[in-house]
DOGU-698783 format. One record per atom (N, C-alpha, C, O, CB): atom name; x, y, z. Coordinates in nm, 2 decimals, padded with zeros to 4 digits. Glycine has a CB too. Example, Ala and Ser with C-alpha at 12.3 -4.5 7.8 and 13.67 -1.06 7.14 Angstrom:
residues 2
PT at      u      v      w
PT  N  01.32 -00.57  00.78
PT CA  01.23 -00.45  00.78
PT  C  01.32 -00.33  00.78
PT  O  01.42 -00.33  00.85
PT CB  01.13 -00.45  00.90
PT  N  01.28 -00.22  00.71
PT CA  01.37 -00.11  00.71
PT  C  01.29  00.00  00.79
PT  O  01.34  00.11  00.80
PT CB  01.41 -00.06  00.57
***
This chain:
residues 129
PT at      u      v      w
PT  N  02.22 -04.78  05.59
PT CA  02.36 -04.79  05.51
PT  C  02.41 -04.72  05.48
PT  O  02.39 -04.65  05.39
PT CB  02.38 -04.83  05.41
PT  N  02.52 -04.72  05.56
PT CA  02.67 -04.66  05.52
PT  C  02.70 -04.69  05.37
PT  O  02.63 -04.77  05.31
PT CB  02.79 -04.73  05.61
PT  N  02.81 -04.61  05.32
PT CA  02.88 -04.67  05.17
PT  C  03.00 -04.77  05.22
PT  O  03.07 -04.83  05.14
PT CB  02.96 -04.52  05.06
PT  N  03.01 -04.77  05.37
PT CA  03.16 -04.85  05.36
PT  C  03.10 -05.00  05.43
PT  O  03.18 -05.10  05.44
PT CB  03.31 -04.75  05.49
PT  N  02.92 -05.01  05.49
PT CA  02.87 -05.12  05.52
PT  C  02.83 -05.17  05.37
PT  O  02.81 -05.29  05.35
PT CB  02.76 -05.11  05.63
PT  N  02.81 -05.08  05.26
PT CA  02.75 -05.17  05.17
PT  C  02.90 -05.25  05.08
PT  O  02.92 -05.37  05.05
PT CB  02.62 -05.08  05.05
PT  N  02.99 -05.14  05.07
PT CA  03.14 -05.21  05.03
PT  C  03.17 -05.33  05.10
PT  O  03.21 -05.44  05.05
PT CB  03.27 -05.11  05.06
PT  N  03.15 -05.31  05.18
PT CA  03.21 -05.47  05.32
PT  C  03.10 -05.56  05.27
PT  O  03.15 -05.66  05.24
PT CB  03.19 -05.44  05.55
PT  N  02.97 -05.57  05.25
PT CA  02.87 -05.64  05.22
PT  C  02.96 -05.72  05.09
PT  O  03.03 -05.82  05.10
PT CB  02.74 -05.54  05.18
PT  N  02.93 -05.66  05.01
PT CA  02.98 -05.66  04.83
PT  C  03.11 -05.76  04.85
PT  O  03.09 -05.87  04.82
PT CB  03.05 -05.47  04.75
PT  N  03.22 -05.73  04.91
PT CA  03.34 -05.79  04.94
PT  C  03.31 -05.89  05.01
PT  O  03.36 -06.00  04.98
PT CB  03.41 -05.71  05.00
PT  N  03.26 -05.89  05.08
PT CA  03.22 -06.08  05.12
PT  C  03.15 -06.13  05.06
PT  O  03.17 -06.25  05.04
PT CB  03.15 -06.12  05.24
PT  N  03.02 -06.07  05.01
PT CA  02.94 -06.15  04.91
PT  C  03.10 -06.23  04.79
PT  O  03.14 -06.34  04.80
PT CB  02.80 -06.01  04.81
PT  N  03.12 -06.15  04.74
PT CA  03.20 -06.20  04.66
PT  C  03.32 -06.32  04.71
PT  O  03.32 -06.44  04.66
PT CB  03.26 -06.09  04.61
PT  N  03.38 -06.28  04.77
PT CA  03.50 -06.35  04.84
PT  C  03.43 -06.53  04.88
PT  O  03.50 -06.63  04.91
PT CB  03.55 -06.24  05.01
PT  N  03.26 -06.54  04.86
PT CA  03.24 -06.68  04.96
PT  C  03.18 -06.74  04.82
PT  O  03.11 -06.84  04.82
PT CB  03.13 -06.68  05.14
PT  N  03.20 -06.66  04.69
PT CA  03.14 -06.81  04.58
PT  C  03.30 -06.89  04.56
PT  O  03.42 -06.86  04.57
PT CB  03.06 -06.74  04.37
PT  N  03.23 -06.99  04.53
PT CA  03.32 -07.11  04.57
PT  C  03.39 -07.12  04.45
PT  O  03.48 -07.20  04.48
PT CB  03.25 -07.24  04.62
PT  N  03.40 -07.08  04.32
PT CA  03.46 -07.05  04.23
PT  C  03.56 -06.98  04.22
PT  O  03.65 -07.00  04.14
PT CB  03.40 -07.03  04.17
PT  N  03.56 -06.87  04.30
PT CA  03.61 -06.77  04.29
PT  C  03.78 -06.81  04.33
PT  O  03.79 -06.91  04.40
PT CB  03.53 -06.66  04.37
PT  N  03.89 -06.76  04.29
PT CA  04.00 -06.78  04.35
PT  C  04.03 -06.64  04.43
PT  O  04.06 -06.53  04.38
PT CB  04.09 -06.82  04.25
PT  N  04.03 -06.67  04.56
PT CA  04.02 -06.58  04.67
PT  C  04.15 -06.49  04.63
PT  O  04.12 -06.37  04.61
PT CB  04.03 -06.68  04.82
PT  N  04.26 -06.51  04.61
PT CA  04.35 -06.45  04.59
PT  C  04.37 -06.33  04.47
PT  O  04.46 -06.24  04.47
PT CB  04.41 -06.53  04.59
PT  N  04.28 -06.36  04.38
PT CA  04.32 -06.29  04.29
PT  C  04.19 -06.22  04.25
PT  O  04.14 -06.22  04.14
PT CB  04.39 -06.37  04.20
PT  N  04.14 -06.14  04.36
PT CA  04.01 -06.03  04.38
PT  C  04.11 -05.93  04.45
PT  O  04.18 -05.93  04.55
PT CB  03.84 -06.08  04.48
PT  N  04.07 -05.84  04.34
PT CA  04.14 -05.70  04.36
PT  C  03.97 -05.62  04.37
PT  O  03.86 -05.64  04.31
PT CB  04.27 -05.63  04.20
PT  N  04.01 -05.51  04.51
PT CA  03.90 -05.41  04.49
PT  C  03.93 -05.26  04.57
PT  O  03.99 -05.23  04.67
PT CB  03.75 -05.49  04.55
PT  N  03.85 -05.20  04.46
PT CA  03.93 -05.03  04.49
PT  C  03.77 -04.99  04.50
PT  O  03.69 -05.00  04.41
PT CB  04.06 -04.93  04.33
PT  N  03.74 -04.92  04.67
PT CA  03.61 -04.93  04.71
PT  C  03.64 -04.71  04.77
PT  O  03.71 -04.66  04.86
PT CB  03.59 -05.10  04.86
PT  N  03.58 -04.66  04.70
PT CA  03.62 -04.52  04.69
PT  C  03.47 -04.43  04.76
PT  O  03.38 -04.42  04.68
PT CB  03.66 -04.49  04.51
PT  N  03.46 -04.38  04.86
PT CA  03.37 -04.29  04.97
PT  C  03.42 -04.18  04.93
PT  O  03.53 -04.14  04.94
PT CB  03.39 -04.30  05.14
PT  N  03.32 -04.12  04.86
PT CA  03.30 -03.95  04.83
PT  C  03.21 -03.90  05.00
PT  O  03.25 -03.79  05.05
PT CB  03.16 -03.92  04.65
PT  N  03.14 -03.96  05.05
PT CA  03.10 -03.91  05.19
PT  C  03.04 -04.03  05.24
PT  O  03.04 -04.13  05.16
PT CB  03.00 -03.78  05.20
PT  N  02.98 -04.05  05.35
PT CA  02.95 -04.18  05.39
PT  C  02.84 -04.23  05.37
PT  O  02.80 -04.33  05.44
PT CB  02.97 -04.20  05.50
PT  N  02.74 -04.17  05.25
PT CA  02.69 -04.29  05.16
PT  C  02.68 -04.27  05.04
PT  O  02.56 -04.29  05.01
PT CB  02.58 -04.33  05.18
PT  N  02.77 -04.22  04.92
PT CA  02.81 -04.22  04.80
PT  C  02.94 -04.28  04.76
PT  O  03.03 -04.24  04.84
PT CB  02.80 -04.10  04.77
PT  N  02.97 -04.33  04.69
PT CA  03.11 -04.41  04.63
PT  C  03.10 -04.44  04.54
PT  O  03.00 -04.45  04.48
PT CB  03.18 -04.50  04.68
PT  N  03.24 -04.50  04.49
PT CA  03.24 -04.61  04.37
PT  C  03.32 -04.72  04.38
PT  O  03.44 -04.74  04.42
PT CB  03.28 -04.55  04.24
PT  N  03.24 -04.78  04.34
PT CA  03.33 -04.95  04.38
PT  C  03.36 -05.05  04.25
PT  O  03.27 -05.11  04.19
PT CB  03.20 -05.06  04.49
PT  N  03.51 -05.07  04.21
PT CA  03.55 -05.14  04.12
PT  C  03.63 -05.24  04.17
PT  O  03.72 -05.21  04.25
PT CB  03.60 -05.07  04.03
PT  N  03.60 -05.41  04.12
PT CA  03.66 -05.52  04.13
PT  C  03.71 -05.57  04.04
PT  O  03.70 -05.52  03.93
PT CB  03.60 -05.60  04.17
PT  N  03.78 -05.67  04.06
PT CA  03.81 -05.74  03.97
PT  C  03.82 -05.92  04.02
PT  O  03.92 -05.96  04.07
PT CB  03.94 -05.68  03.92
PT  N  03.72 -05.98  03.99
PT CA  03.71 -06.11  04.10
PT  C  03.75 -06.22  03.96
PT  O  03.67 -06.23  03.87
PT CB  03.51 -06.14  04.19
PT  N  03.86 -06.28  03.95
PT CA  03.92 -06.37  03.90
PT  C  03.83 -06.57  03.97
PT  O  03.80 -06.61  04.08
PT CB  04.10 -06.31  03.96
PT  N  03.81 -06.61  03.87
PT CA  03.77 -06.75  03.87
PT  C  03.86 -06.85  03.82
PT  O  03.94 -06.84  03.73
PT CB  03.66 -06.77  03.80
PT  N  03.81 -06.97  03.94
PT CA  03.90 -07.06  03.86
PT  C  03.99 -07.11  03.76
PT  O  04.09 -07.17  03.78
PT CB  03.87 -07.10  03.85
PT  N  03.92 -07.07  03.59
PT CA  03.94 -07.07  03.50
PT  C  04.02 -06.99  03.46
PT  O  04.09 -07.02  03.36
PT CB  03.86 -07.08  03.46
PT  N  04.04 -06.86  03.52
PT CA  04.13 -06.77  03.44
PT  C  03.98 -06.66  03.43
PT  O  03.99 -06.53  03.43
PT CB  04.22 -06.85  03.25
PT  N  03.92 -06.69  03.42
PT CA  03.82 -06.62  03.35
PT  C  03.76 -06.51  03.41
PT  O  03.73 -06.55  03.53
PT CB  03.72 -06.70  03.30
PT  N  03.71 -06.38  03.40
PT CA  03.70 -06.27  03.49
PT  C  03.60 -06.18  03.54
PT  O  03.53 -06.15  03.44
PT CB  03.77 -06.20  03.45
PT  N  03.55 -06.13  03.64
PT CA  03.44 -06.07  03.60
PT  C  03.48 -05.89  03.67
PT  O  03.52 -05.87  03.78
PT CB  03.29 -06.17  03.68
PT  N  03.46 -05.82  03.60
PT CA  03.48 -05.67  03.61
PT  C  03.35 -05.61  03.65
PT  O  03.25 -05.62  03.58
PT CB  03.54 -05.61  03.48
PT  N  03.35 -05.54  03.80
PT CA  03.25 -05.47  03.83
PT  C  03.26 -05.36  03.87
PT  O  03.33 -05.36  03.98
PT CB  03.17 -05.51  03.89
PT  N  03.20 -05.24  03.82
PT CA  03.18 -05.10  03.84
PT  C  03.08 -05.07  03.85
PT  O  03.00 -05.10  03.76
PT CB  03.22 -05.03  03.78
PT  N  03.05 -04.98  03.99
PT CA  02.93 -04.91  04.04
PT  C  02.97 -04.79  04.12
PT  O  03.08 -04.77  04.17
PT CB  02.85 -05.01  04.13
PT  N  02.85 -04.68  04.12
PT CA  02.84 -04.60  04.15
PT  C  02.77 -04.57  04.23
PT  O  02.66 -04.56  04.17
PT CB  02.84 -04.56  04.11
PT  N  02.77 -04.53  04.35
PT CA  02.66 -04.61  04.46
PT  C  02.61 -04.52  04.60
PT  O  02.68 -04.48  04.68
PT CB  02.75 -04.76  04.53
PT  N  02.44 -04.49  04.59
PT CA  02.42 -04.42  04.69
PT  C  02.32 -04.48  04.78
PT  O  02.22 -04.53  04.74
PT CB  02.39 -04.32  04.64
PT  N  02.37 -04.47  04.92
PT CA  02.29 -04.58  05.04
PT  C  02.24 -04.46  05.09
PT  O  02.21 -04.49  05.21
PT CB  02.38 -04.70  05.16
PT  N  02.22 -04.33  05.07
PT CA  02.15 -04.26  05.15
PT  C  01.95 -04.25  05.21
PT  O  01.88 -04.19  05.29
PT CB  02.19 -04.16  05.08
PT  N  01.93 -04.36  05.12
PT CA  01.78 -04.38  05.13
PT  C  01.77 -04.52  05.23
PT  O  01.66 -04.57  05.28
PT CB  01.71 -04.40  04.96
PT  N  01.87 -04.57  05.25
PT CA  01.88 -04.64  05.36
PT  C  01.89 -04.80  05.28
PT  O  01.87 -04.91  05.32
PT CB  01.74 -04.62  05.47
PT  N  01.93 -04.77  05.18
PT CA  01.94 -04.91  05.09
PT  C  02.03 -04.85  04.94
PT  O  02.01 -04.73  04.89
PT CB  01.74 -04.99  05.04
PT  N  02.12 -04.95  04.89
PT CA  02.19 -04.91  04.80
PT  C  02.15 -04.92  04.70
PT  O  02.13 -05.03  04.66
PT CB  02.27 -04.96  04.79
PT  N  02.12 -04.78  04.58
PT CA  02.09 -04.78  04.45
PT  C  02.24 -04.79  04.39
PT  O  02.33 -04.76  04.45
PT CB  02.00 -04.64  04.41
PT  N  02.25 -04.84  04.26
PT CA  02.33 -04.81  04.15
PT  C  02.30 -04.72  04.05
PT  O  02.22 -04.72  03.96
PT CB  02.34 -04.91  04.09
PT  N  02.39 -04.65  04.09
PT CA  02.33 -04.48  04.00
PT  C  02.41 -04.48  03.87
PT  O  02.39 -04.40  03.78
PT CB  02.39 -04.31  04.10
PT  N  02.55 -04.63  03.86
PT CA  02.54 -04.63  03.70
PT  C  02.62 -04.73  03.78
PT  O  02.65 -04.74  03.90
PT CB  02.59 -04.50  03.56
PT  N  02.65 -04.84  03.63
PT CA  02.73 -04.97  03.67
PT  C  02.74 -05.04  03.55
PT  O  02.69 -04.99  03.45
PT CB  02.65 -05.07  03.79
PT  N  02.81 -05.18  03.55
PT CA  02.88 -05.21  03.43
PT  C  02.94 -05.33  03.53
PT  O  03.01 -05.33  03.63
PT CB  02.98 -05.07  03.34
PT  N  02.89 -05.47  03.43
PT CA  02.92 -05.59  03.51
PT  C  02.95 -05.67  03.37
PT  O  02.87 -05.72  03.29
PT CB  02.78 -05.65  03.62
PT  N  03.12 -05.68  03.34
PT CA  03.21 -05.72  03.21
PT  C  03.23 -05.86  03.27
PT  O  03.29 -05.88  03.37
PT CB  03.37 -05.63  03.18
PT  N  03.18 -05.96  03.20
PT CA  03.22 -06.12  03.23
PT  C  03.39 -06.12  03.11
PT  O  03.38 -06.04  03.02
PT CB  03.03 -06.28  03.15
PT  N  03.48 -06.17  03.13
PT CA  03.56 -06.17  03.03
PT  C  03.66 -06.36  03.05
PT  O  03.70 -06.42  03.15
PT CB  03.66 -05.99  03.05
PT  N  03.65 -06.40  02.92
PT CA  03.64 -06.56  02.93
PT  C  03.78 -06.53  02.86
PT  O  03.76 -06.43  02.78
PT CB  03.49 -06.67  02.84
PT  N  03.92 -06.57  02.86
PT CA  03.95 -06.59  02.76
PT  C  04.02 -06.43  02.67
PT  O  04.07 -06.35  02.74
PT CB  03.83 -06.66  02.72
PT  N  04.02 -06.42  02.60
PT CA  04.04 -06.24  02.51
PT  C  03.85 -06.24  02.45
PT  O  03.82 -06.18  02.35
PT CB  04.21 -06.23  02.31
PT  N  03.78 -06.30  02.52
PT CA  03.66 -06.25  02.46
PT  C  03.55 -06.19  02.59
PT  O  03.58 -06.22  02.71
PT CB  03.60 -06.39  02.36
PT  N  03.43 -06.11  02.55
PT CA  03.37 -06.07  02.61
PT  C  03.27 -06.14  02.61
PT  O  03.24 -06.17  02.49
PT CB  03.35 -05.97  02.60
PT  N  03.18 -06.21  02.71
PT CA  03.10 -06.32  02.70
PT  C  02.97 -06.27  02.75
PT  O  02.86 -06.34  02.73
PT CB  03.16 -06.44  02.78
PT  N  02.96 -06.15  02.81
PT CA  02.85 -06.05  02.86
PT  C  02.89 -05.95  02.91
PT  O  02.99 -05.96  02.99
PT CB  02.78 -06.07  02.95
PT  N  02.82 -05.83  02.89
PT CA  02.79 -05.70  02.99
PT  C  02.71 -05.66  02.99
PT  O  02.63 -05.63  02.90
PT CB  02.85 -05.60  02.98
PT  N  02.68 -05.63  03.17
PT CA  02.55 -05.55  03.18
PT  C  02.60 -05.43  03.23
PT  O  02.69 -05.42  03.31
PT CB  02.44 -05.62  03.27
PT  N  02.51 -05.30  03.15
PT CA  02.57 -05.16  03.22
PT  C  02.43 -05.10  03.18
PT  O  02.34 -05.17  03.15
PT CB  02.74 -05.07  03.14
PT  N  02.41 -04.98  03.19
PT CA  02.27 -04.87  03.23
PT  C  02.36 -04.76  03.14
PT  O  02.29 -04.67  03.11
PT CB  02.22 -04.81  03.43
PT  N  02.48 -04.74  03.10
PT CA  02.49 -04.61  03.03
PT  C  02.42 -04.61  02.88
PT  O  02.43 -04.70  02.79
PT CB  02.64 -04.57  03.02
PT  N  02.34 -04.49  02.88
PT CA  02.28 -04.41  02.81
PT  C  02.29 -04.39  02.66
PT  O  02.27 -04.29  02.59
PT CB  02.30 -04.31  02.87
PT  N  02.34 -04.52  02.62
PT CA  02.42 -04.47  02.46
PT  C  02.33 -04.60  02.36
PT  O  02.36 -04.66  02.25
PT CB  02.67 -04.49  02.46
PT  N  02.20 -04.62  02.45
PT CA  02.15 -04.69  02.31
PT  C  01.95 -04.63  02.34
PT  O  01.88 -04.73  02.34
PT CB  02.19 -04.93  02.32
PT  N  01.92 -04.59  02.34
PT CA  01.79 -04.57  02.33
PT  C  01.69 -04.64  02.29
PT  O  01.58 -04.63  02.35
PT CB  01.78 -04.51  02.28
PT  N  01.71 -04.72  02.18
PT CA  01.60 -04.79  02.12
PT  C  01.58 -04.88  02.18
PT  O  01.47 -04.94  02.15
PT CB  01.60 -04.82  02.01
PT  N  01.64 -04.92  02.27
PT CA  01.61 -05.10  02.38
PT  C  01.48 -05.02  02.48
PT  O  01.45 -04.91  02.55
PT CB  01.82 -05.17  02.54
PT  N  01.45 -05.13  02.45
PT CA  01.27 -05.20  02.54
PT  C  01.32 -05.10  02.71
PT  O  01.28 -04.99  02.74
PT CB  01.27 -05.48  02.59
PT  N  01.41 -05.18  02.77
PT CA  01.45 -05.12  02.93
PT  C  01.58 -04.99  02.93
PT  O  01.67 -04.97  03.01
PT CB  01.52 -05.28  03.03
PT  N  01.54 -04.92  02.79
PT CA  01.65 -04.83  02.81
PT  C  01.68 -04.74  02.99
PT  O  01.58 -04.73  03.07
PT CB  01.60 -04.72  02.69
PT  N  01.75 -04.71  03.00
PT CA  01.93 -04.69  02.93
PT  C  02.02 -04.87  02.99
PT  O  02.12 -04.92  02.96
PT CB  02.05 -04.47  03.05
PT  N  01.92 -04.92  03.08
PT CA  01.95 -05.09  03.16
PT  C  01.97 -05.18  03.01
PT  O  01.87 -05.17  02.93
PT CB  01.78 -05.18  03.28
PT  N  02.12 -05.28  02.98
PT CA  02.08 -05.32  02.83
PT  C  02.22 -05.48  02.85
PT  O  02.32 -05.51  02.91
PT CB  02.14 -05.13  02.67
PT  N  02.14 -05.52  02.78
PT CA  02.34 -05.62  02.81
PT  C  02.36 -05.66  02.68
PT  O  02.27 -05.67  02.60
PT CB  02.36 -05.82  02.93
PT  N  02.50 -05.68  02.65
PT CA  02.56 -05.70  02.51
PT  C  02.64 -05.80  02.55
PT  O  02.71 -05.82  02.66
PT CB  02.64 -05.57  02.44
PT  N  02.63 -05.89  02.44
PT CA  02.64 -06.05  02.48
PT  C  02.75 -06.10  02.36
PT  O  02.73 -06.03  02.27
PT CB  02.46 -06.14  02.46
PT  N  02.83 -06.19  02.33
PT CA  02.92 -06.23  02.33
PT  C  02.84 -06.28  02.13
PT  O  02.74 -06.35  02.11
PT CB  02.97 -06.34  02.49
PT  N  02.91 -06.21  02.02
PT CA  02.78 -06.27  01.93
PT  C  02.69 -06.19  01.88
PT  O  02.66 -06.22  01.77
PT CB  02.70 -06.35  01.99
PT  N  02.64 -06.09  01.95
PT CA  02.55 -06.02  01.90
PT  C  02.58 -05.88  01.89
PT  O  02.60 -05.81  01.99
PT CB  02.44 -06.05  01.97
PT  N  02.60 -05.81  01.73
PT CA  02.58 -05.71  01.72
PT  C  02.52 -05.55  01.78
PT  O  02.55 -05.43  01.77
PT CB  02.57 -05.75  01.67
PT  N  02.38 -05.65  01.86
PT CA  02.30 -05.54  01.91
PT  C  02.29 -05.57  02.02
PT  O  02.24 -05.68  02.04
PT CB  02.17 -05.51  01.85
PT  N  02.33 -05.46  02.17
PT CA  02.22 -05.48  02.31
PT  C  02.08 -05.50  02.31
PT  O  01.99 -05.43  02.26
PT CB  02.22 -05.37  02.39
PT  N  02.09 -05.64  02.40
PT CA  01.97 -05.69  02.47
PT  C  01.89 -05.59  02.57
PT  O  01.94 -05.51  02.65
PT CB  02.03 -05.81  02.54
PT  N  01.77 -05.61  02.56
PT CA  01.69 -05.55  02.69
PT  C  01.73 -05.63  02.76
PT  O  01.78 -05.74  02.73
PT CB  01.52 -05.53  02.70
PT  N  01.70 -05.55  02.93
PT CA  01.74 -05.65  03.04
PT  C  01.74 -05.54  03.16
PT  O  01.77 -05.42  03.15
PT CB  01.90 -05.73  03.00
PT  N  01.71 -05.60  03.25
PT CA  01.66 -05.51  03.36
PT  C  01.78 -05.50  03.45
PT  O  01.89 -05.56  03.44
PT CB  01.52 -05.59  03.45
PT  N  01.77 -05.39  03.55
PT CA  01.88 -05.40  03.64
PT  C  01.96 -05.52  03.70
PT  O  01.90 -05.58  03.79
PT CB  01.83 -05.34  03.74
PT  N  02.08 -05.58  03.66
PT CA  02.08 -05.73  03.72
PT  C  02.15 -05.74  03.88
PT  O  02.23 -05.66  03.91
PT CB  02.17 -05.85  03.61
PT  N  02.11 -05.82  03.95
PT CA  02.19 -05.78  04.11
PT  C  02.30 -05.89  04.07
PT  O  02.29 -05.97  03.97
PT CB  02.10 -05.82  04.29
PT  N  02.42 -05.87  04.17
PT CA  02.55 -05.89  04.16
PT  C  02.55 -06.05  04.17
PT  O  02.63 -06.13  04.11
PT CB  02.63 -05.80  04.27
PT  N  02.42 -06.10  04.27
PT CA  02.43 -06.22  04.29
PT  C  02.35 -06.32  04.11
PT  O  02.37 -06.43  04.07
PT CB  02.36 -06.25  04.45
PT  N  02.30 -06.25  04.06
PT CA  02.23 -06.24  03.92
PT  C  02.30 -06.30  03.87
PT  O  02.27 -06.41  03.82
PT CB  02.20 -06.13  03.85
PT  N  02.42 -06.25  03.86
PT CA  02.55 -06.17  03.76
PT  C  02.61 -06.30  03.80
PT  O  02.65 -06.35  03.69
PT CB  02.63 -05.99  03.80
PT  N  02.65 -06.37  03.91
PT CA  02.78 -06.43  03.94
PT  C  02.67 -06.59  03.87
PT  O  02.72 -06.68  03.80
PT CB  02.86 -06.40  04.15
PT  N  02.52 -06.61  03.93
PT CA  02.48 -06.71  03.87
PT  C  02.49 -06.72  03.77
PT  O  02.50 -06.84  03.74
PT CB  02.40 -06.74  03.88
PT  N  02.50 -06.63  03.65
PT CA  02.52 -06.65  03.48
PT  C  02.66 -06.73  03.47
PT  O  02.68 -06.83  03.41
PT CB  02.53 -06.47  03.39
PT  N  02.75 -06.63  03.58
PT CA  02.88 -06.70  03.54
PT  C  02.87 -06.84  03.61
PT  O  02.93 -06.92  03.54
PT CB  03.01 -06.62  03.58
PT  N  02.83 -06.88  03.70
PT CA  02.84 -07.03  03.71
PT  C  02.78 -07.13  03.64
PT  O  02.82 -07.25  03.64
PT CB  02.81 -07.06  03.82
PT  N  02.68 -07.07  03.57
PT CA  02.63 -07.14  03.46
PT  C  02.73 -07.19  03.34
PT  O  02.74 -07.30  03.30
PT CB  02.54 -07.06  03.40
PT  N  02.79 -07.08  03.31
PT CA  02.87 -07.07  03.19
PT  C  02.99 -07.20  03.25
PT  O  03.02 -07.32  03.23
PT CB  02.95 -06.88  03.16
PT  N  03.03 -07.10  03.34
PT CA  03.17 -07.21  03.47
PT  C  03.09 -07.37  03.44
PT  O  03.19 -07.45  03.41
PT CB  03.14 -07.16  03.74
PT  N  03.02 -07.41  03.44
PT CA  02.98 -07.54  03.45
PT  C  02.98 -07.60  03.30
PT  O  02.99 -07.72  03.29
PT CB  02.85 -07.54  03.53
PT  N  02.95 -07.52  03.18
PT CA  03.00 -07.60  03.07
PT  C  03.07 -07.70  03.03
PT  O  03.12 -07.76  03.12
PT CB  03.03 -07.55  03.01
PT  N  03.10 -07.74  02.91
PT CA  03.19 -07.87  02.90
PT  C  03.29 -07.75  02.82
PT  O  03.40 -07.78  02.78
PT CB  03.13 -08.05  02.81
***
């Protein structure tokens, strides 16, 4: 899989989501070669909440490996959650993977989520009254 194929698949996946405002999705895809690159995206939902996506990806093995990632969901002026693998919380059991949650001072253990899992979690939040 090339990095451009990965970028295209992610863009199509995000734009297919029913609750996304397709006119309000911005993508920045920067390939450093055929197999490595950086993806930045802001996907805005119908309620003006948004998901910021940051991935440094390698596809050299034939499938994507997210070397660095952060998925930040903002609603209003509040960060509802952020998944990332920055190595700044070594005491978290799933280090370096962790999740920051609104109202919690400490990050929570978390496996590396897929983008579909993150979008499903946002869907659950959007369904709340």
